[in-house]
N, C-alpha and C positions, 0 to 999 in steps of 0.2 A: 218846194218852189220850182219855178221853171226858168231855165236859161235858154234863150233863143240866140243861136249863133249864126243866123242867116247872114251871108255875105262876109263871114269871117274866115280867113285862110286856115289851112290845115294845122299849121304850127301853132297858131293862136288857139284853135279849138283844143289841141292836145294840151297846151299849157293850162287852159281853163279846167280841163278834166283832172290834170295832175294837182292843181291847186285845190280843187274841191275834194279830191281824194285825201290830200294832206289834212284838210280841215275836218272831214267826216269819216275817214278810214272805211270806205265802202268795202263790203265783202265781195261784191260782184257788180260789174258794170255791163249792161247790155247796150251794144252799139249796132244800129241798123247798118248793114253792109252795102247799102245803096249809096251811090255818089260819093260824098265826102267821107262817110262813115268807114268805108273799107280802108281808105288811106290812113285815117286817124287811128283806127284799131290796129292796123299793121305797124304804125310807128310806135304806139304804146307797147305792143307785144314784143317788138324788137329790142326794147329796153332791158327786159329781164324776165326770168321765169315767173317772178311774182306777178308781173303784169299779164303774162300768158294765162296764169291761173285765175286772175281777177276779171279780165276782159272776156266777155262773150260776144264774139263777132257774129251777128245773126243775119243769115241769108234767108230772106222771106220765101224764096222759091225752093228752099231745101226741105229736107224731112228731119223730124225729130225722132230719135230712137228712144222708145220707152222701155220700161222693165220687161224682161222676158215673161211670157205666159208660163203657167205651171208646167207645160209640156216642153218648155225651152224655146218655143217659137218667139222670134224677135218681131216686135210690132213697131212700125214706123208710121208717123202721121205727118201730113204736110205742115210745115212750120207755121205759116200764117194762120191756117185753120186752127191748129192747136193753141197758138198764142191767143187767138180771139176767143176760143173756148175758155181758156184760163181767165181771161178778162170778164167774159159773160158770167162765169161761176162766181167770181169775186163780187161782181155787181149784184147778182141775185142773192148772195149770202149777206150782202151789206158789210163785207169784211174789208172793203177798200173805200177810202174817202178821198175825193179830189177837191182841191180848193175851187171856189167859184171862179170860173173863167169863161167869159162869153165865147171865146174862140173854141174851147173844148166842147162846150154845150152845143154849139152850132155844128161842129164836126160830127159829134155823136148822133145828133138828131138827123143829119143828112146822110149818114153812112148807110150804104145799101149793098146788096149782093144779089147774084142770081145763081141758079144751079145749072152747070154746064151739061153738055151732052153725056159726059161720062158719069154724071151724078155728083161731081165734085163742086164745092162752093167756089164761086169766083167773085171776089170783092171788087166793087166798082172802083175805078181809078178816080182820084180826085183829091180834094183838100182834106187829107186824113193824117197829117204829120203828127199831130198830138196823139191820135189813136195809135199810130205806129210806135211812138215813144212809149206809150203805156203798155203796148204789147211787149216791147223789148224789156221793159222794167219787170213785167210779170214773168217772162220766160227766164230772165236772169235770177229772179227770186226763186222760181221753181227749181232751176238747176242747182241753186245754192242750198235749198232747204229740204229737198226731197230725201226720203229715207231710202237707203240702199238695203235690199233684202236678198235672201238666198245665200248659198255657200260661196258663190263667186260673183259678187255684184259687178254690174257693168256700169261704167261711168257714162252718164248721159252725154250725148254729143250731137251737135247739129251737123249733118252730113249733106254734101251737095248731091244732086242727082247724078 
């Protein structure tokens, strides 16, 4: 289901997330760190270590550290690009199902990007809040379910530039 908390203050947003967590015992919660999300994630994470482990505060302009390559080289990917790739993969595999929602269909149909001078993908700004929520959910799922390999596994983390 979808919960739209537009115009709801931080404390009430936090209370809704806590109530939903009590009801569904989420393993991981992805929160977009833009605008309200940063404050809400901070408040939740300040409650306890359990919340620190459960909440993934996602900075779209950051990078995601992937598993090291066989030679030990660390690979980092731009977070928004990586999250979009996770979403594209799941849609192509038909391993994710969204409920019919006109707003989501409209946002996906209108979503576009261009390739910048450096060859990096730049997503157009616009009405893509549902797509961003889907990106956060899939990154949280990826962080929660990925297998750790090698003798000294590295915990995945989202790091700022």
